[in-house]
N, C-alpha and C positions, 0 to 999 in steps of 0.2 A: 560459530562461523558468521561473518559479516557479509551482507549483501546490500548494494544500492539498488534501488528498485523504482523505475520510472513508471508511473500509471497514467495513462490518458483516458479519460472517461468519455464515452459516446452515447449519452441516453438517446434513444429514438425521438425524434421530434412528435411522433405521434402518440408517445405515451401519455396517458393522462396524468395531470398534474398531481392528483392526489396518490396516484401509485408512485410516481417518481419522489414525492416528499416522503412516503412511507419507506421506501428503499434507502433513501438517504440517512433517514432517522435510525434505521436498524444499522447501516454502515457505520455511523458516527459511534453508536454504542459499542459495536464490536471492535472498532480500531481503537477506542479509548480504553477497552479491557486490554488489548494487547500492548498498548502504551503503559499502562499501569503494571503489567507483569514483566515488563523490560524487552519483550521480544520485538516490538516496534519500537526501536530507540529514537528514532526523530522522524518528523513529517515536516516538509517545506512545499509551499505552493508554488507553482511555476507562474510568475507574473504574466498576466494577460492570457491563460490557457486554463482549461478545466483538466489540470494535470497536476501531479506532484511527484516530488522525489522523496523517496524515503529510505532509511536504513534500518534493516532488520538483524537482529542479533538471535540466531536460532542454532540448534544442534546439527541440523543436516539439510541437504537440498530438498529431502521429503518433507520435512517439517514446513519449510518455506512453501512449497507447493501446497500443502495442505491449508497453510493460513490464507495464502493468496487466493486458492479457489474457493474458500470460504467466505470471501467478502461478498455481500449482497450484490455489489455493483460488478462483480467479476464477469458477467456475461456481456457487459457493456463496456469493457475495458480492454485497451491495447497495453501490453506489459513487457517492458525490457528488464531483464536481471543481469545484474554485474557483480560477480564474486569479488570480495575485497580481501586483501592481505595487508599485513603490516608494513609500512615503509621503513627501510632501514634508517632514515633520517629522522623519523618520528621521536620526540621527546616524551610522548605520552604512551 
């Protein structure tokens, strides 16, 4: 199942810089592991924002929820999920 996910990150301004850096480093390692195993199919930064659009390829809604809620930055995110279906005009 494919999902388009927009993630907007809102780290509190009063969070110590060292704590924010640690969370970001853990987040990067977690996301790259999911990219390597193919479940996080692609990630695109939104220009001028601390946000991204990502495509996830997972087996179920529950798996996607588990992956997203496992993100170290999850408590600081606003997330929108759009389920995707193959378009009848697609050649791929």
